[in-house]
N, C-alpha and C positions, 0 to 999 in steps of 0.2 A: 873842343867842337862839340856843338849839340846836333844831333840828328834824330829828333824824335820821329817814330813810327806812326802810321796812320791810326792803328788801334789805340796807341796811348794818347794821340791828339784827340781822337773820338771821345774819349774819358773827359777831356777839357770843354768840348764843344761838339755837339752832334750834328752840326751843319756839315753836310759832305762837301759842300763848296769851300768853307772855311778849312777843313781838313786837307782838301786838294791843293789849296792855295799855300799851305804851311809845310805839308809832308814832302818828303823826298829833297830836302834841302838841308844845308848845313849853316849852322848859326854860330857865331863867335862866342856868344854868351847868353844869359837870359835876358839881358836888355835888347839885344837883337832880335830873339825870338818874339818878345813881347811887342816890339815895333812892327814886326811882319804880322802879328796877330792883330795888332790894332788897325792896320791898313786892310787886311782881309776882312775884318768885322765891318769896317766902313763901307766895304764893296758889296756886302750881303744884300740881296733884295728881301723884301718882306718874307717871301716864302721861305727863304733859307732860314731866317729868324725863327719862324714858326717851327721849322724841322729841328732846330736846336731846342725850342721851347718844349716840344713833345717828349724830350728825354727827361726833363725834370720834374720831379715828383712835386705834388701840392705841399705848401708849407704845412707841417704838422703830420705829414704822411711819413711813417717810418719804412724805409726801404731795406728790406731784409737780405738782398741779394749780396753775394760775396765779391762783387765787382769792385774795381778801384773807384769807379765813379760812385757807386752806391756808398761805400765807406766814406769818400769825400763829402757827399751829400748829408750823410748822418752827422758827420763832424760840423758842417756848415750850419745845420739847424739845430745844434746843441741848445740853442736859447730856448727851444720848445721843452727840454727835459724839465720836468717839474712844474711846467706852467699849470695854472689854476684851471679847473675844469671849465669855468665860465668862459675864459680866455680861449681855451681850446675850441669850445664849442662856437664862440664868435668867429674864430679863424675858419673852421669848418664852413659855416654859413657865409662868412665873407668871400672865401674861395669859390662857392657856388655862385653867388652873385657877380663876382669878378668875371667868371668864365661865361656866364650868361651875357654879360655886357660887352666882353672883348673877345670871346671866342677861343680863349687859350688861357693856360695856367697863369696865375699870378706869379711874376718872377722879381725875386729881390735878392740882393747879396746879403744873405741872412748870417754870415759869419760876424760873430761877436754881438749880434743884436738880441736883446731879451724878446720873448714872445710878445709881450704888451706893446713893444715899439714896432714889431712886424705888423700886429693888428692895427695899429695907428696909421702906418704907411698904406696898408692895404684900403682902409676905409677912406683915407685921404685922396688915394689914387682913383677910387670909384667915381670921384667927380670929374675926372679929366676927360677930355674929348679923346677921340680915336689917335688922331695925330700925335697929340701932346703924349699920350700913354705910349704910343710906339717909340717915341724918343726916349721916354724913361726906362722901357723894357731894354732898348739897344744899350743905354748906359749901364744897367743892372747886369746884363749879359756880359758886357765887357769886363766888369769888376770880377765877375765869377770866373770867366776864362782867364784873366790875369792871375787870379789866385791859384787856380788850377794848375797853370803853367808853372808857377813857382813851386808848387808841390811836386809836380812831375819832376822838375829839375833836381829839386831836393831829394826825391826818392832814388835818383839815379845816381847821386854822389855818395 
């Protein structure tokens, strides 16, 4: 049985509403935990999603904290390691443009993606309208949470 605590879950998703929906319960396995997570993510209001987004660093920013979440973030963004200076500069500028347009950090499930692909996605998504981008952000957040839940369970075994 899996019984993840609030602090562990907050490293997976910083939305207090999501944590409250998942914490304090027992799950038969990772699949059951993921299913509960998916339902809870679907129920989030946009303000809850924004709360989760606020905990995510910009693509290309190195988080130096020693927390579980920071370590996961560094690993997830490893595609930035060794990226060409022009790609890094374009991502910095793209992040700024994205935040001006949408009012929150650019979120992408960066695991396994090279920097150039992240940049391409960022530039493409700048053309989205607000509702389309919110849908994309929700899907990306769900991917990240799903990966982090798997990491959490793996670390506990």
